[in-house]
Structure formats: C-alpha cells, structure tokens
C-alpha positions as a Markdown table, in Angstrom:
| # | Residue | x | y | z |
|---|---|---|---|---|
| 1 | Met | 16.5 | 132.4 | -151.2 |
| 2 | Ala | 13.1 | 133.0 | -149.7 |
| 3 | Val | 10.3 | 134.5 | -151.8 |
| 4 | Ile | 6.7 | 134.7 | -150.8 |
| 5 | Val | 4.3 | 135.4 | -153.6 |
| 6 | Val | 0.7 | 136.0 | -152.8 |
| 7 | Met | -1.7 | 136.4 | -155.7 |
| 8 | Phe | -5.2 | 135.4 | -156.6 |
| 9 | Cys | -6.0 | 133.3 | -159.7 |
| 10 | Thr | -9.1 | 132.4 | -161.6 |
| 11 | Leu | -8.9 | 128.6 | -161.8 |
| 12 | Phe | -10.2 | 126.4 | -164.5 |
| 13 | Phe | -11.6 | 123.8 | -162.0 |
| 14 | Ser | -14.6 | 125.3 | -160.1 |
| 15 | Ser | -13.9 | 122.9 | -157.3 |
| 16 | Leu | -10.6 | 124.7 | -156.5 |
| 17 | Ser | -10.4 | 127.6 | -154.2 |
| 18 | Ser | -8.0 | 130.5 | -154.6 |
| 19 | Phe | -5.0 | 130.3 | -152.4 |
| 20 | Gly | -4.3 | 133.7 | -150.8 |
| 21 | Asn | -4.2 | 133.8 | -147.0 |
| 22 | Ala | -5.0 | 130.1 | -146.5 |
| 23 | Leu | -1.2 | 129.3 | -146.7 |
| 24 | Ser | 1.4 | 130.5 | -144.3 |
| 25 | Ser | 5.2 | 130.1 | -144.1 |
| 26 | Asn | 5.0 | 129.5 | -140.3 |
| 27 | Tyr | 1.9 | 127.3 | -140.4 |
| 28 | Tyr | 3.5 | 124.4 | -138.4 |
| 29 | Asp | 5.8 | 126.5 | -136.2 |
| 30 | Lys | 3.9 | 125.7 | -133.1 |
| 31 | Thr | 2.2 | 122.4 | -134.0 |
| 32 | Cys | 5.1 | 120.6 | -135.6 |
| 33 | Pro | 8.2 | 122.7 | -135.7 |
| 34 | Asn | 10.5 | 119.9 | -136.8 |
| 35 | Ala | 8.4 | 118.7 | -139.7 |
| 36 | Glu | 10.5 | 120.2 | -142.5 |
| 37 | Glu | 13.7 | 118.7 | -141.1 |
| 38 | Ala | 12.1 | 115.3 | -141.0 |
| 39 | Ile | 10.9 | 115.6 | -144.6 |
| 40 | Thr | 14.3 | 116.8 | -145.8 |
| 41 | Asn | 16.0 | 113.9 | -144.1 |
| 42 | Ala | 13.7 | 111.4 | -145.8 |
| 43 | Val | 14.3 | 113.0 | -149.2 |
| 44 | Gln | 18.1 | 113.1 | -148.7 |
| 45 | Lys | 18.2 | 109.4 | -147.7 |
| 46 | Ala | 16.2 | 108.4 | -150.8 |
| 47 | Ile | 18.5 | 110.5 | -153.1 |
| 48 | Asn | 21.5 | 108.8 | -151.6 |
| 49 | Asn | 20.2 | 105.5 | -152.8 |
| 50 | Asp | 18.6 | 106.6 | -156.0 |
| 51 | Lys | 19.6 | 109.6 | -158.1 |
| 52 | Thr | 16.3 | 109.6 | -160.0 |
| 53 | Val | 14.3 | 110.6 | -156.9 |
| 54 | Pro | 14.6 | 114.4 | -157.3 |
| 55 | Ala | 13.1 | 114.3 | -160.8 |
| 56 | Ala | 10.4 | 111.9 | -159.7 |
| 57 | Leu | 9.3 | 114.1 | -156.7 |
| 58 | Leu | 9.3 | 117.3 | -158.8 |
| 59 | Arg | 7.2 | 115.7 | -161.5 |
| 60 | Met | 4.8 | 114.1 | -159.0 |
| 61 | His | 4.2 | 117.5 | -157.4 |
| 62 | Phe | 3.6 | 119.1 | -160.8 |
| 63 | His | 1.1 | 116.4 | -161.8 |
| 64 | Asp | -0.7 | 116.7 | -158.5 |
| 65 | Cys | -1.1 | 120.5 | -158.7 |
| 66 | Phe | -2.3 | 120.5 | -162.3 |
| 67 | Ile | -5.4 | 118.4 | -161.6 |
| 68 | Arg | -7.3 | 119.5 | -158.5 |
| 69 | Gly | -4.8 | 121.8 | -157.0 |
| 70 | Cys | -2.0 | 120.7 | -154.7 |
| 71 | Asp | -4.1 | 118.4 | -152.6 |
| 72 | Ala | -2.1 | 115.1 | -152.8 |
| 73 | Ser | -4.8 | 113.4 | -154.8 |
| 74 | Val | -2.0 | 112.0 | -157.0 |
| 75 | Leu | -1.0 | 109.8 | -154.0 |
| 76 | Leu | -4.3 | 108.0 | -153.6 |
| 77 | Lys | -4.7 | 104.4 | -154.7 |
| 78 | Ser | -7.4 | 103.2 | -157.0 |
| 79 | Val | -10.3 | 101.8 | -154.9 |
| 80 | Gly | -13.2 | 99.6 | -156.1 |
| 81 | Lys | -14.5 | 100.9 | -159.4 |
| 82 | Asn | -12.7 | 104.2 | -159.2 |
| 83 | Thr | -9.4 | 104.5 | -161.0 |
| 84 | Ala | -7.2 | 107.1 | -159.3 |
| 85 | Glu | -4.9 | 109.7 | -160.8 |
| 86 | Lys | -1.8 | 107.7 | -160.3 |
| 87 | Asp | -3.1 | 105.0 | -162.6 |
| 88 | Gly | -4.0 | 107.5 | -165.4 |
| 89 | Pro | -1.9 | 107.1 | -168.6 |
| 90 | Pro | 0.2 | 110.3 | -168.0 |
| 91 | Asn | 1.0 | 109.1 | -164.5 |
| 92 | Ile | 1.9 | 105.5 | -165.0 |
| 93 | Ser | 5.6 | 106.3 | -165.1 |
| 94 | Leu | 5.4 | 108.3 | -161.8 |
| 95 | His | 7.5 | 106.7 | -159.1 |
| 96 | Ala | 9.2 | 107.3 | -155.7 |
| 97 | Phe | 5.9 | 107.4 | -153.9 |
| 98 | Tyr | 7.7 | 105.5 | -151.1 |
| 99 | Val | 9.7 | 108.7 | -150.3 |
| 100 | Ile | 6.4 | 110.5 | -149.4 |
| 101 | Asp | 5.3 | 107.5 | -147.4 |
| 102 | Asn | 8.6 | 107.5 | -145.4 |
| 103 | Ala | 8.4 | 111.3 | -144.9 |
| 104 | Lys | 4.8 | 111.0 | -143.7 |
| 105 | Lys | 5.8 | 108.3 | -141.2 |
| 106 | Ala | 8.6 | 110.4 | -139.8 |
| 107 | Val | 6.3 | 113.4 | -139.4 |
| 108 | Glu | 3.6 | 111.3 | -137.8 |
| 109 | Asp | 6.1 | 110.0 | -135.3 |
| 110 | Leu | 6.8 | 113.7 | -134.3 |
| 111 | Cys | 3.3 | 115.1 | -134.4 |
| 112 | Pro | 0.4 | 112.7 | -135.3 |
| 113 | Gly | -2.4 | 114.0 | -137.4 |
| 114 | Val | -1.0 | 117.5 | -138.0 |
| 115 | Val | 0.9 | 117.8 | -141.3 |
| 116 | Ser | -1.0 | 117.2 | -144.5 |
| 117 | Cys | 0.2 | 114.9 | -147.3 |
| 118 | Ala | -0.1 | 117.8 | -149.7 |
| 119 | Asp | 2.3 | 119.9 | -147.7 |
| 120 | Ile | 4.7 | 117.0 | -147.4 |
| 121 | Leu | 4.7 | 116.6 | -151.2 |
| 122 | Ala | 5.2 | 120.4 | -151.7 |
| 123 | Leu | 8.1 | 120.4 | -149.2 |
| 124 | Ala | 9.7 | 117.2 | -150.7 |
| 125 | Ala | 9.6 | 118.8 | -154.2 |
| 126 | Arg | 11.4 | 121.9 | -152.9 |
| 127 | Asp | 14.0 | 119.6 | -151.2 |
| 128 | Ala | 14.4 | 117.6 | -154.4 |
| 129 | Val | 15.5 | 120.8 | -156.2 |
| 130 | Ala | 17.6 | 122.2 | -153.4 |
| 131 | Leu | 19.4 | 118.9 | -152.8 |
| 132 | Ser | 20.2 | 118.7 | -156.5 |
| 133 | Gly | 22.1 | 121.9 | -156.4 |
| 134 | Gly | 19.2 | 124.2 | -157.2 |
| 135 | Pro | 17.7 | 127.1 | -155.2 |
| 136 | Thr | 15.7 | 126.7 | -152.0 |
| 137 | Trp | 12.8 | 128.7 | -150.8 |
| 138 | Glu | 10.3 | 129.1 | -148.0 |
| 139 | Val | 7.3 | 126.9 | -148.8 |
| 140 | Pro | 3.9 | 128.4 | -147.8 |
| 141 | Lys | 2.1 | 125.7 | -145.9 |
| 142 | Gly | -1.4 | 124.8 | -144.8 |
| 143 | Arg | -2.7 | 122.8 | -147.8 |
| 144 | Lys | -5.5 | 120.4 | -147.2 |
| 145 | Asp | -5.7 | 116.9 | -148.7 |
| 146 | Gly | -8.3 | 115.9 | -151.3 |
| 147 | Arg | -10.5 | 112.9 | -151.2 |
| 148 | Val | -11.3 | 112.7 | -154.9 |
| 149 | Ser | -8.8 | 111.2 | -157.4 |
| 150 | Lys | -9.9 | 110.3 | -160.9 |
| 151 | Ala | -7.7 | 108.9 | -163.7 |
| 152 | Thr | -9.9 | 110.5 | -166.3 |
| 153 | Glu | -8.9 | 114.0 | -165.1 |
| 154 | Thr | -5.2 | 113.3 | -166.0 |
| 155 | Arg | -6.1 | 113.9 | -169.6 |
| 156 | Ser | -6.0 | 117.7 | -168.8 |
| 157 | Leu | -2.2 | 117.5 | -168.0 |
| 158 | Pro | -0.1 | 119.3 | -170.6 |
| 159 | Ala | 1.4 | 116.7 | -172.9 |
| 160 | Pro | 5.0 | 116.6 | -174.3 |
| 161 | Thr | 3.4 | 117.0 | -177.8 |
| 162 | Phe | 1.7 | 120.3 | -177.0 |
| 163 | Asn | 2.3 | 123.4 | -179.1 |
| 164 | Ile | 2.7 | 126.8 | -177.5 |
| 165 | Ser | -1.0 | 127.7 | -177.8 |
| 166 | Gln | -2.0 | 124.5 | -176.0 |
| 167 | Leu | 0.6 | 125.1 | -173.3 |
| 168 | Gln | -0.5 | 128.7 | -172.8 |
| 169 | Gln | -4.1 | 127.6 | -172.5 |
| 170 | Ser | -3.2 | 124.8 | -170.0 |
| 171 | Phe | -1.2 | 127.1 | -167.8 |
| 172 | Ser | -3.5 | 130.1 | -168.0 |
| 173 | Gln | -6.5 | 128.0 | -166.9 |
| 174 | Arg | -4.6 | 127.5 | -163.7 |
| 175 | Gly | -3.7 | 131.1 | -163.2 |
| 176 | Leu | -0.1 | 130.6 | -164.5 |
| 177 | Ser | 1.6 | 133.0 | -166.9 |
| 178 | Met | 3.8 | 132.5 | -169.9 |
| 179 | Lys | 6.8 | 133.3 | -167.7 |
| 180 | Asp | 5.7 | 130.6 | -165.3 |
| 181 | Leu | 5.4 | 128.2 | -168.3 |
| 182 | Val | 9.0 | 128.8 | -169.3 |
| 183 | Ala | 10.4 | 128.8 | -165.8 |
| 184 | Leu | 8.6 | 125.6 | -164.8 |
| 185 | Ser | 9.7 | 123.9 | -168.0 |
| 186 | Gly | 13.2 | 124.3 | -166.7 |
| 187 | Gly | 12.4 | 121.5 | -164.3 |
| 188 | His | 13.1 | 119.3 | -167.2 |
| 189 | Thr | 16.8 | 119.8 | -166.4 |
| 190 | Leu | 16.2 | 116.8 | -164.0 |
| 191 | Gly | 15.0 | 113.5 | -165.2 |
| 192 | Phe | 14.6 | 111.0 | -168.0 |
| 193 | Ser | 12.1 | 110.5 | -170.8 |
| 194 | His | 10.9 | 107.3 | -172.4 |
| 195 | Cys | 11.0 | 107.1 | -176.2 |
| 196 | Ser | 7.2 | 107.3 | -176.5 |
| 197 | Ser | 7.3 | 111.0 | -175.4 |
| 198 | Phe | 9.5 | 112.1 | -178.3 |
| 199 | Gln | 9.1 | 109.3 | -180.9 |
| 200 | Ser | 7.0 | 111.4 | -183.2 |
| 201 | Arg | 9.9 | 113.9 | -183.6 |
| 202 | Ile | 12.4 | 111.3 | -184.8 |
| 203 | His | 10.4 | 109.0 | -187.0 |
| 204 | Asn | 7.8 | 109.9 | -189.7 |
| 205 | Phe | 7.6 | 113.5 | -188.5 |
| 206 | Asn | 5.5 | 114.6 | -191.4 |
| 207 | Ala | 5.0 | 114.1 | -195.1 |
| 208 | Thr | 8.2 | 116.0 | -195.9 |
| 209 | Phe | 10.6 | 115.2 | -193.1 |
| 210 | Asp | 11.3 | 112.0 | -191.3 |
| 211 | Val | 12.9 | 113.9 | -188.5 |
| 212 | Asp | 11.7 | 117.2 | -187.0 |
| 213 | Pro | 13.9 | 119.7 | -188.8 |
| 214 | Thr | 14.2 | 121.9 | -185.7 |
| 215 | Met | 16.3 | 119.2 | -184.1 |
| 216 | His | 20.0 | 119.2 | -184.3 |
| 217 | Pro | 20.9 | 116.5 | -186.8 |
| 218 | Ser | 23.5 | 114.7 | -184.6 |
| 219 | Phe | 21.2 | 114.9 | -181.6 |
| 220 | Ala | 18.3 | 113.4 | -183.6 |
| 221 | Ala | 20.6 | 110.7 | -184.9 |
| 222 | Ser | 21.7 | 109.7 | -181.4 |
| 223 | Leu | 18.0 | 109.5 | -180.3 |
| 224 | Lys | 17.1 | 107.3 | -183.3 |
| 225 | Ser | 19.8 | 104.9 | -182.3 |
| 226 | Ile | 18.4 | 104.7 | -178.8 |
| 227 | Cys | 14.8 | 104.6 | -180.0 |
| 228 | Pro | 14.4 | 102.8 | -183.3 |
| 229 | Leu | 11.1 | 103.0 | -185.1 |
| 230 | His | 9.9 | 99.7 | -183.8 |
| 231 | Asn | 11.3 | 100.0 | -180.3 |
| 232 | Asn | 10.7 | 96.9 | -178.1 |
| 233 | Ala | 12.9 | 98.0 | -175.1 |
| 234 | Lys | 10.4 | 98.9 | -172.4 |
| 235 | Asn | 12.7 | 101.3 | -170.6 |
| 236 | Ala | 14.5 | 102.8 | -173.6 |
| 237 | Gly | 14.8 | 106.6 | -173.6 |
| 238 | Ala | 17.1 | 109.5 | -172.9 |
| 239 | Thr | 18.0 | 111.9 | -170.1 |
| 240 | Met | 16.5 | 115.4 | -170.3 |
| 241 | Asp | 20.0 | 116.8 | -170.3 |
| 242 | Pro | 23.5 | 115.4 | -169.7 |
| 243 | Ser | 23.6 | 116.8 | -166.1 |
| 244 | Thr | 20.4 | 115.1 | -165.3 |
| 245 | Ala | 21.0 | 114.8 | -161.6 |
| 246 | Thr | 22.0 | 118.5 | -161.2 |
| 247 | Phe | 19.4 | 121.3 | -161.2 |
| 248 | Asp | 20.9 | 124.0 | -163.5 |
| 249 | Asn | 20.1 | 125.9 | -166.6 |
| 250 | Thr | 21.6 | 123.4 | -169.1 |
| 251 | Tyr | 18.1 | 122.6 | -170.4 |
| 252 | Phe | 17.7 | 126.1 | -171.8 |
| 253 | Lys | 21.2 | 126.1 | -173.4 |
| 254 | Leu | 20.4 | 122.8 | -175.1 |
| 255 | Leu | 17.0 | 124.1 | -176.2 |
| 256 | Leu | 18.6 | 126.9 | -178.1 |
| 257 | Gln | 20.9 | 124.4 | -179.8 |
| 258 | Gly | 18.0 | 122.2 | -181.1 |
| 259 | Lys | 18.7 | 119.5 | -178.5 |
| 260 | Ser | 15.5 | 119.3 | -176.6 |
| 261 | Leu | 13.4 | 116.1 | -176.4 |
| 262 | Phe | 9.8 | 117.2 | -176.4 |
| 263 | Ser | 7.7 | 119.2 | -179.0 |
| 264 | Ser | 6.5 | 121.2 | -176.0 |
| 265 | Asp | 10.1 | 122.2 | -175.2 |
| 266 | Gln | 10.7 | 123.2 | -178.8 |
| 267 | Ser | 7.5 | 125.2 | -178.8 |
| 268 | Leu | 9.0 | 127.6 | -176.3 |
| 269 | Leu | 11.0 | 129.0 | -179.2 |
| 270 | Thr | 8.0 | 129.8 | -181.3 |
| 271 | Thr | 6.9 | 133.1 | -179.8 |
| 272 | Pro | 9.1 | 136.1 | -179.2 |
| 273 | Lys | 8.2 | 136.4 | -175.5 |
| 274 | Thr | 8.9 | 132.8 | -174.6 |
| 275 | Lys | 12.0 | 132.6 | -176.8 |
| 276 | Ala | 13.4 | 135.7 | -175.0 |
| 277 | Leu | 12.8 | 134.1 | -171.7 |
| 278 | Val | 14.6 | 130.9 | -172.8 |
| 279 | Ser | 17.6 | 133.0 | -173.9 |
| 280 | Lys | 17.6 | 134.9 | -170.6 |
| 281 | Phe | 17.5 | 131.7 | -168.5 |
| 282 | Ala | 20.2 | 130.1 | -170.7 |
| 283 | Ser | 22.5 | 133.0 | -170.1 |
| 284 | Ser | 21.8 | 133.4 | -166.4 |
| 285 | Gln | 21.5 | 130.6 | -163.9 |
| 286 | Glu | 20.5 | 133.3 | -161.3 |
| 287 | Ala | 17.7 | 134.6 | -163.4 |
| 288 | Phe | 16.4 | 131.1 | -164.0 |
| 289 | Ala | 16.6 | 130.2 | -160.3 |
| 290 | Asp | 14.8 | 133.4 | -159.2 |
| 291 | Ala | 12.0 | 132.8 | -161.8 |
| 292 | Phe | 11.7 | 129.1 | -161.0 |
| 293 | Val | 11.3 | 129.8 | -157.2 |
| 294 | Lys | 8.5 | 132.4 | -157.8 |
| 295 | Ser | 6.7 | 130.1 | -160.3 |
| 296 | Met | 7.0 | 127.1 | -158.0 |
| 297 | Ile | 5.5 | 129.0 | -155.1 |
| 298 | Lys | 2.7 | 130.2 | -157.3 |
| 299 | Met | 2.0 | 126.8 | -158.7 |
| 300 | Ser | 2.3 | 124.9 | -155.4 |
| 301 | Ser | -0.2 | 127.3 | -153.8 |
| 302 | Leu | -3.1 | 126.0 | -156.0 |
| 303 | Asn | -5.1 | 124.2 | -153.4 |
| 304 | Gly | -8.5 | 122.5 | -153.4 |
| 305 | Gly | -8.3 | 119.9 | -150.6 |
| 306 | Gln | -10.7 | 119.5 | -147.8 |
| 307 | Glu | -8.9 | 118.0 | -144.8 |
| 308 | Val | -5.7 | 116.6 | -143.4 |
| 309 | Arg | -5.6 | 112.8 | -143.7 |
| 310 | Leu | -3.3 | 110.5 | -141.9 |
| 311 | Asp | -2.7 | 108.0 | -144.7 |
| 312 | Cys | -1.2 | 109.3 | -148.0 |
| 313 | Lys | -2.2 | 106.2 | -149.9 |
| 314 | Val | -5.7 | 105.1 | -149.1 |
| 315 | Val | -9.0 | 106.9 | -149.6 |
| 316 | Asn | -12.0 | 105.8 | -147.5 |
C-alpha cells in the first residue's frame, strides 16, 4: 500500500516549517539506495529478540513528531544543564533507542553522512507496523535533524487523561484532523501501559463512582487486581489489547465494549464524528489500515530540523 499525501499545515510551533515539497519518496535513490533495507533488517532483528520493540518505535516516532516536528530531537541526550526530551516525564518510559542506533550504524556503513536520524526513525516506525502484520507504505524522506531538545517541551504531548477537546486542540495545532486523531489512536493496538496512566479510572474516579462507569465492570475489576490503589510494583500494568504484538483493529473493537485503558481512548466515543470513525475502524480492518497510513504520512511529514547529523545520540 503506497500513499503519498502532500498538504500544508499551519503549525503551532513557529520554529517548524511546512513540509510540502521538502520530502520525496525517492530522496535517497541515488545517494543511498539500500538504506531502507538496512533499516528494516535492524528493526526485524530487534523484534526477533524483543516483541515490545514495534510499540516502542511507533511511540518514539509519535513523541518526536509532536514536539518540534519529526527531527529526531527525541533521540538526543541531556547535556550539561540542558535536560533533553527523552528525559522529560512523558518520555521516561520510552525505550528501544538502541534499535535506531543499530540502524544508523548499518546505514553509515553503506553511505556515511547521508541519511538523517529523523528519516531512520520514520522508516523504523513504518517497519514496526508492517512487521507486526499491519500495512506498509512509501515513506517520504528528506527530513533534517534538529539540534534543540528540551524536556520542558514534552509537556505539550497529549496525555492519556485528555478529554476530546484537549485532544482536538493538540492535534489541530499540528495540522492534524479529528480523523487523524482517531486513526493514529489505533496505534494503541500495540504496546503496554503502566498503571499510572489509567489509575485514575479505576480508583477514586469521582465523588460518586470509585470506577469510571464507562468501563466494562469485569475489565475494570481485572485492572484493579493488577493495579491496586497503593501499587508498589514498578512495572505493573496492562497490555493495550490482548493481541498486543499484532497490528490490527482490536483496539477499536474493545473501545466500543468499554475495555480501553485511557481516558483519552474513551473520549473518542464522546462526539458523533469520532464515535462513527471508531465504529467504522472496528468493523473494517481495511478502512483502519488505509486511514492509519494516510495519517502517519501526514504526521511524519511535520519537520523542523536543520541538518543531517552523524550521531543520533549526542548534541554538540
């Protein structure tokens, strides 16, 4: 499935540039024709050893694009007095950075100084989806890497506690529509969540209910057993859906059954437009895959970097 979407967005961050003709599907055809194969091989090798890698790479790419555009600033280490994005509270649980490091090394062996870290991350996120049984697509390339990475800016990432108004604002500020919001939320079909992200729904929800009444009772009960009120288990949590290693539309089916983890997931059912999209994607794997591809291309084309850098981890 190859879809190229070119559009222009008004971005919230003035430092970002519109994407448009800066990106091209054949950007490296002459300068590094085997780059994508090398990246795919690195991602496949990592997945063979760790089934959590696809969710990690997809989330990493999302968190990168939503700050300063898809400029790989999420990969930078904290240096001196500057605390980088990866050490911001929402990003503490990001992992699998080594996969990008390994892919970068493989690409550098082929064509030194050519392929940006930002493009590698975008391609790795695509491979994470495709290698998990989801759709594949042609990734427009030519992103430049950013040199600025600030943990304070991660506060602008959409939180699992957001309501639909907050989500809409967060996405629209980045030129993304309500359909993009619902489609990209489907990425939750992969992965795992710690208790802290949904604790407020299963304990002391409000003055009337201990548990969020929109949750299916047996589902809420199972979560309470995993995440007690005074949870001391550092890594306690739940998978986003039972088929957590497979990219499919199970997330949307469970959402309609009251079996979603996040308040932000549940909020997709609170407007007619988003609820209709949830129902559509729940009933059609093909419709979800098509929408997800278009939205991923759109999101991953937000770019505000300045140059290609050789090291994905260190900022000078």
